[in-house]
C-alpha positions in Angstrom: 13.3 -1.5 -16.8 14.6 -4.7 -15.4 12.7 -5.6 -12.3 13.2 -8.5 -9.8 11.1 -11.3 -11.3 9.3 -12.1 -8.1 7.5 -8.7 -8.6 5.4 -10.7 -11.4 4.4 -13.0 -8.7 3.3 -10.4 -6.2 -0.9 -10.0 -5.5 -2.5 -8.1 -7.8 -5.4 -5.6 -7.1 -8.2 -5.4 -9.3 -11.1 -2.5 -8.7 -13.1 -0.6 -10.5 -13.0 3.4 -10.9 -16.3 5.2 -11.8 -14.0 8.0 -12.9 -11.9 6.1 -15.2 -15.1 4.6 -16.7 -17.1 8.0 -16.9 -14.1 9.3 -18.7 -13.5 6.5 -20.5 -10.1 5.7 -19.5 -10.7 2.5 -18.9 -13.4 0.3 -19.8 -16.4 0.2 -17.6 -13.6 1.7 -15.2 -12.1 -1.7 -14.7 -8.1 -1.5 -13.6 -5.8 -3.8 -12.4 -2.5 -2.3 -9.9 0.5 -4.4 -9.2 3.1 -4.4 -7.0 5.5 -2.8 -9.4 3.2 0.2 -9.8 3.9 0.6 -6.1 7.7 0.4 -6.9 7.6 2.8 -10.2 5.6 5.6 -7.4 7.7 5.1 -4.8 10.9 4.7 -6.5 12.2 1.7 -4.9 11.1 -1.7 -3.3 11.4 -2.1 0.4 9.5 -3.7 3.2 7.5 -0.4 3.8 6.4 -0.4 0.1 5.5 -4.1 0.4 4.1 -3.9 3.5 1.8 -0.7 2.5 0.9 -3.0 -0.3 -0.2 -6.0 1.6 -2.1 -3.8 3.8 -4.1 -2.5 1.4 -4.9 -5.3 -0.4 -6.1 -7.2 2.8 -8.2 -4.5 4.2 -9.8 -4.3 0.4 -10.5 -8.0 0.6 -12.1 -7.6 4.2 -14.1 -5.1 2.8 -15.4 -6.0 -0.3 -14.6 -10.0 -0.2 -15.3 -11.2 -3.9 -16.7 -8.0 -4.9 -14.8 -5.2 -7.0 -13.6 -2.4 -4.8 -14.2 0.9 -5.8 -11.5 3.2 -6.2 -12.6 6.6 -4.8 -15.2 5.1 -3.0 -13.1 4.4 0.1 -11.7 6.5 2.9 -8.1 6.1 4.5 -6.9 6.9 8.0 -3.7 7.1 8.7 -2.8 6.6 12.6 0.6 8.8 12.3 0.9 12.2 11.1 2.3 12.6 7.6 5.7 13.9 8.3 6.3 10.8 10.8 8.6 7.9 10.0 7.5 6.5 6.8 3.6 7.3 7.2 3.9 9.3 4.1 5.2 6.5 2.0 2.7 4.3 2.9 0.0 6.5 2.6 1.0 7.2 -0.9 0.6 3.8 -1.7 -2.8 3.6 0.0 -3.9 6.8 -2.4 -2.3 5.0 -5.7 -4.6 1.8 -5.0 -7.9 3.7 -3.4 -7.6 7.2 -5.1 -7.8 8.6 -1.4 -6.2 11.9 -1.3 -5.7 14.7 0.9 -5.8 18.3 0.4 -4.2 18.3 -3.1 -6.6 15.9 -4.4 -9.2 15.5 -7.3 -11.7 18.1 -6.1 -14.3 16.5 -8.6 -16.2 17.4 -11.4 -19.0 20.0 -11.8 -20.8 22.2 -9.1 -21.6 18.7 -7.2 -18.0 17.5 -7.1 -18.6 14.5 -8.7 -15.9 11.8 -8.3 -13.9 14.2 -5.7 -11.2 12.2 -4.0 -9.9 15.4 -2.1 -10.1 14.8 1.7 -10.6 11.1 1.9 -7.1 10.6 2.8 -6.6 11.8 6.4 -3.7 11.4 9.3 -3.5 11.3 13.2 -6.8 9.1 13.1 -7.5 7.5 16.9 -6.6 3.8 15.5 -4.5 1.2 16.9 -3.3 -0.1 13.6 -0.8 1.6 10.8 -4.2 2.5 8.7 -8.0 1.8 8.4 -10.1 1.9 5.2 -13.5 2.5 5.7 -16.4 2.2 2.8 -18.0 5.5 1.9 -21.1 3.4 0.2 -22.2 1.3 3.6 -20.0 2.8 6.3 -18.0 -0.9 7.0 -14.5 -0.2 7.8 -11.6 -2.3 8.7 -8.1 -1.5 10.7 -4.9 -2.4 9.3 -1.8 -3.3 11.0 1.6 -4.9 10.2 4.3 -7.0 11.9 7.4 -7.0 10.0 9.4 -8.8 12.1 7.4 -12.0 11.1 9.7 -11.6 8.0 12.7 -10.6 9.2 16.1 -9.7 7.4 18.3 -12.6 6.2 21.0 -12.8 9.4 23.9 -11.5 6.9 22.4 -8.5 6.8 23.4 -7.5 9.9 27.1 -7.4 9.2 26.2 -6.2 5.5 24.0 -3.0 6.1 26.0 -1.1 8.2 29.1 -1.6 5.7 26.7 -0.7 2.7 25.0 2.6 4.4 28.6 3.7 5.5 29.8 3.4 2.1 32.5 0.7 2.9 31.1 -2.3 1.1 32.5 -3.3 -2.1 30.9 -4.5 -5.2 30.2 -8.0 -4.1 28.8 -7.0 -0.6 27.0 -4.5 -2.4 25.5 -6.7 -4.5 25.2 -9.3 -2.1 23.1 -6.4 0.3 20.8 -5.8 -2.7 19.7 -9.2 -3.4 19.3 -10.2 0.5 17.4 -6.7 0.8 14.7 -7.8 -2.0 14.6 -11.4 -0.6 13.0 -9.7 2.6 10.5 -8.1 0.4 9.9 -11.5 -1.8 9.3 -13.3 1.2 6.5 -10.7 2.6 4.8 -10.7 -0.7 4.9 -14.3 -0.6 2.9 -14.2 2.9 0.2 -12.1 1.9 -2.3 -14.4 3.5 -0.2 -14.8 6.6 -2.3 -13.5 9.7 0.8 -13.3 11.6 2.1 -10.7 9.0 -0.8 -8.5 8.5 -3.8 -8.2 11.5 -7.1 -7.1 10.4 -9.6 -5.6 13.0 -13.3 -4.6 12.5 -13.7 -0.9 12.6 -17.2 -0.2 13.5 -18.5 3.3 12.4 -18.5 5.8 15.2 
């Protein structure tokens, strides 16, 4: 498979999954997730997938600082219902990285449900951002929001996108559309540290 070269430049997320360590899947449970993993999961790269990646990245950095985040030790709360808009796509990326899952998630090992992830992903949360993350060990939480308008499409997309979507674009226009579409994703990922793109707010425990 050949992906756009800029995928390799996107910020990676390194964390520790105690379950992976327990089962010997990764030494000490330490794993690194990359943007291309989210692309493979979703089947495509777009501003929604990139935005979800950046929101989870920023939220984990807020909660853990220089420490390794603990996969499976984080609750994910989504503002909208699972069937609304792109909520399901964003939630799937959050699950990939954090391990937090809804009803179909891993129920744990043994009677004590060790390493359980089921029920850690919740929808229709009373929050002001797209999502919120909360550590299960100390209760620290953060609300995360995104302003994708801060990294707009190239002006040429105003004419190209309707033609491409309607099936009227010729091969050259389709190639140009795809290149400009991914260029916006590239610019978003390059702006990972821009507070005008990703907004973070402390989320005290209630």
